[in-house]
N, C-alpha and C positions, 0 to 999 in steps of 0.2 A: 812683340806679343800682341795676338789679335784681340780686337775689342769684343766684348760680350755680345753686342748686337749683331756683329757679323756672323757669329755661330748660329744665332737664332734665324737669320735669313737663310742660311744653308739648310737648316732642319725643316723649314716649312715645306719645301717640295717633297721631302720624304714623307711627311705626315699626310700630305694630300694624296700621294700615291697609295699609302696604306688604306685610307678611307675609300678610295676608288676601287681597290681590290676587294674590300669588304662588301661594298655596294654591288659590285659585279657578281660576287659569290652568292649574295642573297637573291639577286634577280634570277640568276641561272638555276639556283636550287628551287625556288618557287615555281619557275616555269617548268622545270623537269618534273617536279612533283605533280603539277597539274596535268602535264602531258601523260605521265604514267597512270594517273588516276583515270583519265579519259580512256586510255587504252584498256585498263582493267574493267571499267564500266561497260565498254563496248563488248568485251569478252563475256562478261556476265549476262548482258542483254542477249547476245547471240546464243548463249547456252540455254537461257530460260525460254527462248522462242520455240525450242523443241517441245516444251510442255504447254504451249498456248492452246487453250481449248477453243473450239469454234462450234457454232450452232447451239443446240440445246444443252450440250455439256458446259459451255461457257456460262449460260444463265444459271445452271445448277450450282456451279462453283461460286459464282457471284453471290447467290443467295446464302450458300453455306458460309462463305467468308463474312458476310454481313452479320449472319446469325452468331458466329463465333465472336465477332467484335462486340456486339451488343450484349451477348451472353457474359463475356468477361466483365464488361462495365457493370452489368446487373449483379454479378456475383460479388464484385468489390463493394457495391452499394449495400447489398444485403448483409455482407459481413460487417460493414461499418455500423449498420443499424443493430446487428445482433450482439456486438461486443458489449454495449451497455446492459443488455438483458442478461448476459452471462455473469455480470457483476453480482446479480441477485443470488446466484447459486453459491457464491463464495462464503456467505454467512451460514448460520444454522437455520436453514429454511424449514426445519421441522420444529422450530422453537415454539410455535403456537401450541403444541401439545404439552408444553411444560406448565401451562397455566390453565386452571379451571376456575372461572370467576362467576360468582352470582352477583348480579347488580340490583341495587335498590334505588328508588327515586329519593328525592329530598325528604320525603315524609316516612321513608322506611318500607315502602311497598316493593315487593319483588317485581322487577320489570324485564328480566331476561338473563341469559347466560352467554358466555363466550369462552372459547377455548375448547379443546377436545375433552369430553367427559370420558375418562378412561373406562369406567364401568359400563358405559353405554356402547363403547366401541367393540365390535365383534369381528373376529378374523373372517376373511372371505370364505374359508373352508366351512365355517359354521353357519353362513348365511343360507336362507332358503334358496333352493335351486330355482324356484319360480321367480324370485326377485332378480337374481343374476341374469337369467335368460330374458326377463322383461326389459331390464336396463340395456343389455346388449342389443336386443332386437330393435329398440327405439332410438338409442343414442349412437351406437357404433356396431353394426353387424359384422364388420370385417376387423374387429378389434384384435383378434389373434393372428391376422394375416398381414397387417401393415406395420410400418416402423415409425409411427408417430403421425404421419401424414398419409391419408388415404386418397391417392389421386383418382382412383376409379370411383370412389364415393363422391369426391368433389365434382367429377364430370357428371355423375348421375344427378347430383343436386342442382347443378347449373342447368342441365337439360330440363328437369322437372320445373324449376323456377321460370325458365323461359317459356315453357309450354303453358304454365298457369298465369303468366303475366305478373308475377309477384313472388315473394319469398314464401315458399311452402316447405322447403327442405333446407337444412343446414349442412354445410360441408365440413364442419369441424369434427375432428375425431374426439373420442373420449380423452385421449392423452392431451390434446390441445386444450380442451376444457379444463383439465386438471392444471396445466401450465398456467392458464389464466387465473385460476382460483388461488394458486400458490404464490405466484410471482407478480402478476400484472393486475391492472384495473379493468373495469368494463368499458373504458373509454373507446369509442368506435373510431379508430384511426388506422390508416395503412401501416404506420410504424408499429402499432401494437400487434397487428396481425402478423407482421414479419417476425417480431420478437417471439410471439406465441409459437410460430412454426419451428424456430430454432430451439426454443426451450422444450418443445414436445420431443424433438429429436434427442435432446440432452437427457430427458427423462427416460426415454427408451434405452439409451446407452447405459444408464446408471441404475435402473430399477427393473425388476421382473414385471411381467404382465400382471401377476397376482398382486404385487405391491401397488402398481398403478391403479388397478381396479379398487383395491381396498382404500387407498387414499382418496380416490374420487368419491366413493360412497360415504366416507367419513367427513369430507370437507364441503360438499356441495350445499348451497342454500336450498332449503326445502319448504319455505313459507312458514308463516306463523312464528317467526323468530327462531326457528330451529335450523341447525346445521347437522347434516349427516342423516343417513337413512334410519339409524337406530333411534335417534332423538325424535325424528318425524313419526316413526311407528308408535312410540310412546305418546306423543302429543295428539296424533289424529285418531289412533285406535285404542289407546290405553293398554297396550300389550308390548311385550318384548319383540324385537325384530325377528327372533328365531321362531315365533309362534304365528306369524302372519300367513294368510292363505293366498291363493292365486289372485283373487279379486283385489285384495289389499296390496299385493305386490304390484299389480298393474296400476293401481291408483298412485302408489309411491313413484313408480317409474315414470309416470306421466308428469310429475312435478318438476323434473329437471329442466324442461324446456321453458316454462313460464310459471314459477311457483306462486306468484301473487294471483295470476289469472285463474289457475286451476286448484288453488288451495281449498280443500273440501270444507273447512270450517267457515269459509267465506262464500263459496259458490259450489254447493254440492252437486247440482245438475251438471255444471261444466266439468267438475272433477270426474264424474262418472262417465261423461261423454268422452273425455280424454282417456280414461282407463279402457274404454271400449276400443279406441284406436290402438292402444298398446296391445290389446289382445289380438287385434287384426295383424299388427306387426309380428307378433309371435308366430302366427300361422304363415304369413307371407315369407318370413325368414326361414321357415322349415324347422324351427326349434320346438314347435308344438303343432298338434293337429286341431282341426275345428272341433272334433269330439272332445278333446281335452280342455278346451276353453269355454265350451258352451255353458257349463254350470256357472262359471264366473260371469258370463254375460247375463244369465237369468237371475243371478243373485249378487248384485253389485255390493261393494263394501259399504258398511255404515260407519259413521265416525262419532267420536265423543262430542257432545254439545259444548262448543266453546263460544256461544253467542255472547255471553256476558264478559268474556275475557278481553281485556283491553289489548289493542295491537301494540307490539313491542316497538320502541323507538330505535329501529335497527341502525339507521345512519349514525345516531348519537352513540349507540353501544359500540359500533365498530371503532369510532374515534376514541371513546373512553377506554376500550380495551387496549389500544395502542398506548394511551397514557398510563394505564396500570402496568403494562410491561416495562415501561420506562422507569416508573417510580419504584416498582416492587422488585426490580432486578437485584438489589443488594440484600433483600430480606431472607433469601433461601427458603421461602415458603411460597408454594404455588397454588394451593387451594384457598381461595380468598373470598371474603364478602366485601363488596365495595359500595359505599353510599355515595351516590352521585349528586349533582346539583340540579338535575332535570326536574321540571315541574310538569307532570303529565297533563294537567289542565291547559297550561300554556302550549305544550307540545301539540295537543290536539287542535287548539286554536290556530297554531302556525300551519299545521298540515292542511287544515280546512281553508285557510286564507290563500295558500299557494294553489291548491287544487281548484278552488272556486274561481280564482283569477284565470287559470289556464282553461277551465271549462267554458267560462263565459266569453273570454276574449282571445283565447289561444289561436283559434282559426282566423279571426279577423286580423290579428297582428302577425300571423304566421310565426308563432313562437311555441316551442314544445317543452321547454324545460325551465325550471326555476329552482332557486336555492335561497335559504334564509338561515340566519343565526341570530338568536336573541340572547342578550347578556344583561343580567341585572347589575345595577350599580354596585361595584365591588368585584365583578369579574366572573361570577358564577353563571355558566351557560344554562339557561332555562329551557331553551328549545332549539332544535336544529332540524332543518329540512335539507337533505342532501340531494334531492331529486324528486321527480314526480312519482316514481314507482320503484320501490326497493326490489321487488320481485323481478322487474324487467332489467334493472341495472343496479348493481351494488356500488357503482362508482360514486363517491361522495363529492358532489359538486360544491359543497360548502367548505370543505377543508382541503381538497386536492386539485380542483379545477382552477387553472390560472387564466384569468380573463382581464382584459384592459379595463381599468376603473373609470376612464374618461374624466369628466369634470369633478367626479366625487373625490378625486385625488387632490384637488386644488386646496382642500382644507390644510394640508401639510405645508404648502407654500405660504398660505396666509398665516398659519400658526407661527411659522418661522419669522414672518414679517412682524407679527404682533410682539414676538419675543425680542426682536431687535429694536422695538420702540415705536413702530407704526401704530396708528389707531384706526378705528372704522371711519373716522372723518378725514383721514389723510387723502389728499387729492392726487390722483395718478392720471396720466394721459392715456386715454383709449384712442390710439392712433396706430397706423401701420408700423410694424416693428420687424426688423430683420436681424437675425442672429446667426452668424456664420453660414450664410446662404439659405437660412430657413425663415420663411415669412408666414407665420400663422395668421389665420383669419377668424373672425367671429362667426357665430352661427348664421346670422342674417347677412353676412358680408357687408356690414355697415359699421360705422364708428360713431362714438358719442362725444369725443373730445375729452375735456376734463371731467372726471368722475371721482367720487369717493370710493374707497375700498369697499364700503358697505354696499354701494350700488353695483360695483363690479362683481361681487360674489353673489348678490341676489339675482342679477341678470345673467350670471355665468358667462361674463365677458372673458374672452381668451387672451387678448393682448396684455391685459394688466398683470396676471401672474407671470407671464413670460417676461414682461418688462422688469418686474420685481426680481425675478431670478437672474436676469441678464445684468442689471445695473446695480442691484443692492445685495442680493443674497448669495448667489452662486448655487450650483447644483448640489455640491457636497453638503451644504447646510440643510437643504430640503430633504435629502436622503437621510441624513442623521436624525432630523426631526421625525420623519416617518418611522424609523427604527426605534427611536426612543419612545414613541407613542404606542408601540406594540406590533408593528408590521414585521413579521418574521420571514416572509418571502424575500429573497435577494432582489434588490432594485437596481436596474441599470442606471448608470450615471451618464446620461446624454441630455442634450439640450431640450428634447421634447418631453422630458419628465413632468414639468409643471402642468401639462394637459392630460396626464394620466395614460401614458403609452406603455408603461412598464406593468406587466401582469401581476395581479394580486389575487388572493383568495377572499371569499366572502367572510371567512373567519378573521382574516387580517383587518378588513374594513370595520367589522363590528368591534374588534379590540381597539383599533385606533380611535374611533369616534367615542368610545366609552370613556376616554380621558376627559371629554368636555363636561358631562354631568358629574364627574368625580372631582371637578374643580381644578384639574391640572395634574392629578395623581395618576399613576399607572393603573390600568384596568386589572391587571393580573388575571387574565382569563384562565379558567380552569373548569374541568368537569368532574373532578374527584374531590369529595369532601373528606372522606375517611376510608381507610383500608384496614380491615380486620381479618384475623385468622378465625378458625372455628372454635378456638378457646375463648374468644371474645376479646383478645388483646388488640389494642389499637396500634397498628404498625405505622400508620401515617395519618396525620390530621392537618388539613390545609391551614387552619387558623394557628396551629402550633408550629408547624414545620416550614411553611412557606415564608420567604423573606418579606418584610413589610413593603408596602407600596411606596415608591419614591416619587417625588415631584418631578415632572418632565416639562410642565408649563408653569410659568409664574402665575400667581393669582390674578394679576392684572391682565396678562395675555389670555388666560382662560376666560376671564370675564368678557374681554373684548370679542373673543371668538363666539362665545355664547350669545352676546348681543347681536352679532351678525347672523349666526345660523338660525336663531329663532325668528328672524324676519323672513327667511326664505319661504316657509309655508304660508306667510301672510301676504307678502308683496312680490315674491320671487317665483322661481320655476317649479315649486313644489306645493302649489295651493291645494292639490288633491290629497296631500298628506296631512293637512291641518286637522287636528283632533277636535272633537265636539266640545270638551270641557276642560282640557288640560293643555298647557303650553308645551310646545315641542319645537325642536330644531332639527336641522338636517341639510343634506345636499344631494342634488340629483347628479346623475352621470349618464352620458350617452356616448358610445364610441362611433368611430367612422363606419359608414355604411349601415348604421343601426344594428350592428351585430350584438351589442351588449347594452342593457339598460339597467341602471342602478338607482336605488334610493337608500341612503344610510341616514337614519334619524335617531333621535333620542328624546326622552322625557327626563325628569329628575329621577325616575325609577328604573327605566330600562333603555337599552340601546338595541336597535335591530338593523341589520344589513340585509337588503333584499336584492336579488339579481334575477333577471330573466334573459334567456337567449336560447341558442340551439347548440347541441353538441358538435355538429359538423361545421360550426362557424358561419353558417349561411345567414344572410341578412334577414331581419324582421321587416314587417310592413310599417316602417316609420315609427316604431315604438321608441319613446323617450323615457328617461328616468322619472319624469313628472307624470307619466300616465300609469301603466300597470304596476310598476314597483311602488310608486307613491300610494296608490289605492290599496295595495296589499298591506303596506305598513299601517295605514289608517285602520283597516279592518282588524288587524291583530292588536294594535295598541288600544283601540276603543274597547276591546274586550279586556285586555290586561289591566287597564287603569280603573276598572270598575271595582268598587268596594274596598279600596285600599287607601291608606293615608299617604297622600302624595308628598314626595320630597321636592323641594325647590330645585330649579336649575341654578347653580351658583352664579350670583351676580345679576340675575335677571328677574326672577319672579319669587313670589311668596308661596308657601305650601297651601294647596287648595283643601277645603274641608273634605273629610272622608265621606264616601258614598256607601251606603249599606245595601243597595239593591244589586242583584245579579252578580254576586261575588263569584270569582272563579272557583269552581268546585275542587276541593281537595278530595283525597281518597276518603271514602265513607268511614267515619269513626276514627280517623287518624289525626294525630297532631305531629308537628315536626319534632323529630327526635325519638319517635316511638316505632317499634318494630311491628309488622303485621302478624297476627296470630293465625295459624302457626307458620313459622318459616322452617321448612324441611328441605335442606339442600339435597339435590339429587346425587351429587357425587359422594356424599357420606350418609348413606341410608341408615347407618348404625348410630347416628347421633341420638343422644338421649334427651328426654324432656328436661332434665336438670341442666344439661349443657346449654340448651336453647334459652332456658330461663336466665342463666348467667349472662348470655349474650344480650338478651333483652334488657337486663338490669344495667349492663354497662352502657348500652345506648341511652337509656333513660337518665343515667347519671352523668352522661357527657355534658359539658358546658353548653349552654344555649348558644345557638348560632345567630348572633345579632351584630349589627354594624356598630362600630366604635367611632362616633363623630369626633372630628378634630375641631379646632377653633374655627368659627365661622360657618359651621354646619357642613364642612366637607367630610365626606365619608372616606376614611383612610383604610379601614379594615374591610375585608371581603365579607359580604353577606351571602349566605349559602342558599 
């Protein structure tokens, strides 16, 4: 009987032969495949040589081939940019017409309207022929010939602009302008223009030309706080849109380009000059003859005297209207009266502060835009500046523009540190630090060694908040702190967050900083105090229906933050923000390449966030948060703090005596909680005097809007 190991020795040669045959098969198969592929490739090459172009034909095909390649890449890119825009069309984009809202300020004065007023809206067929022709001749002469984008008109505009050396003609069609009004903002970016073009094509596919024209005439901003040609005719001429003449039609048609610049109640000579240009457009387009327009040239339109009428706070009203739509969605009532939190005296002071800063220093700092939000302790928004000129651009930079906050974001890192047990006297090393390959540097590229946290925040040292985030806090804790304090914009969770690289809005910053004068309680920002129907029923009351403010910072942490932030206008980077007679606190912020400059500050009464920069993200001329933003804050707060009883900043100062001089003016003869006589809403012209009296009585009977102090003087309830 053979031994087992003898059989194994006999099997080994057989196994080796099998493996050799497999290896030989693989080698021969790969070689054969390669050889056959080479033969096939040679046949293909020989075949295509028959089609090889030479001379000028070769260059023509090369250019066409490159054009097709880049055209395909461009088409894919355009489609990728257009897909987010088409998401806007999935909802009820006509929903704005579901609400007709009359807005009142905090004292009950009517300040504006939003929503489409159904009684004011007139079908295109019933509009004066002169108005329709004037609009088409000025805004889009080939409206009935193109399909959303007028390439001939765009080429003509580019030629005229090149010849004039500036922008003298626009290339956007009427449909593109409607797409912008319905779905997009006025932000000047390439992405927005691409979306606008795709949405214009979508509108042409889904609406008739008559519907597009009607929507455009109903939705366009016409200056003076009016939207739509019908409302503008009533506001400027005191008559129905169906009764206007050629001269008045020309004046209205001239408003679409720049309603603030050509608004006749503000600058009648400019409005008449613009109307004369419209009449010329009518003749040049062949829609009318010179003989037909000569009477309108000789007898220009006259307007209703609106000199005493206060300008509407349009940026605030746009934001408040969005809030109304959100709050009132369950009510099943869409004709509403809304009392807001805005104070028109403070609003005018805020507008003047931003405009004065830009006029005096805009050219030297190379800055063109600014935004501001002012919140009273308790969360009521008292003033909002969304940009320099609402007529030029309705894009609200206070609530929608996302800009890097720079060092003004550091307060959330330090607040998290105070909450963890650090104090202003805690010593931290200001020395080079590296975190996962990132080595931030200080503004002056120098280091101070061992410093207290108070010194670090006052001098806006960069390494200290980064070291705290790296060694003690972690990014998640900082992000959570910012969200708890009221920042609603999503924050990126990366290592650069402590230095303010994640974009926020001005409204976010005002909300977050308002926690400090509230002693650590949520600010509960809001612009709506009450919503009523026209029977006088209160559908929503903020003091009644909003959840109570919860504490997001301990009393000790809030006191420590207030101790540090009130030193920044005294010994830190915000000395130009120091107020004349009231203690204030705050923090500056400046981003890379000086693109954004911030100052967010507070007193015991108000919090204000101020931003300056450029829409196209170009750099300013070395503008820092301690310069123009800080000066603007001071200008506004010096006015706001006059003639009021000052509340203390919790844990820091005592209330200062009230000053009686130069009190901010309220509406003449009005007290908070009282309606102006008479309030006659446009959308319900049949309202009776008795009904208005009922409404006034309900306002008067409403509980007074006053703060409810908690222990220690901390205001827990909102003041309106």
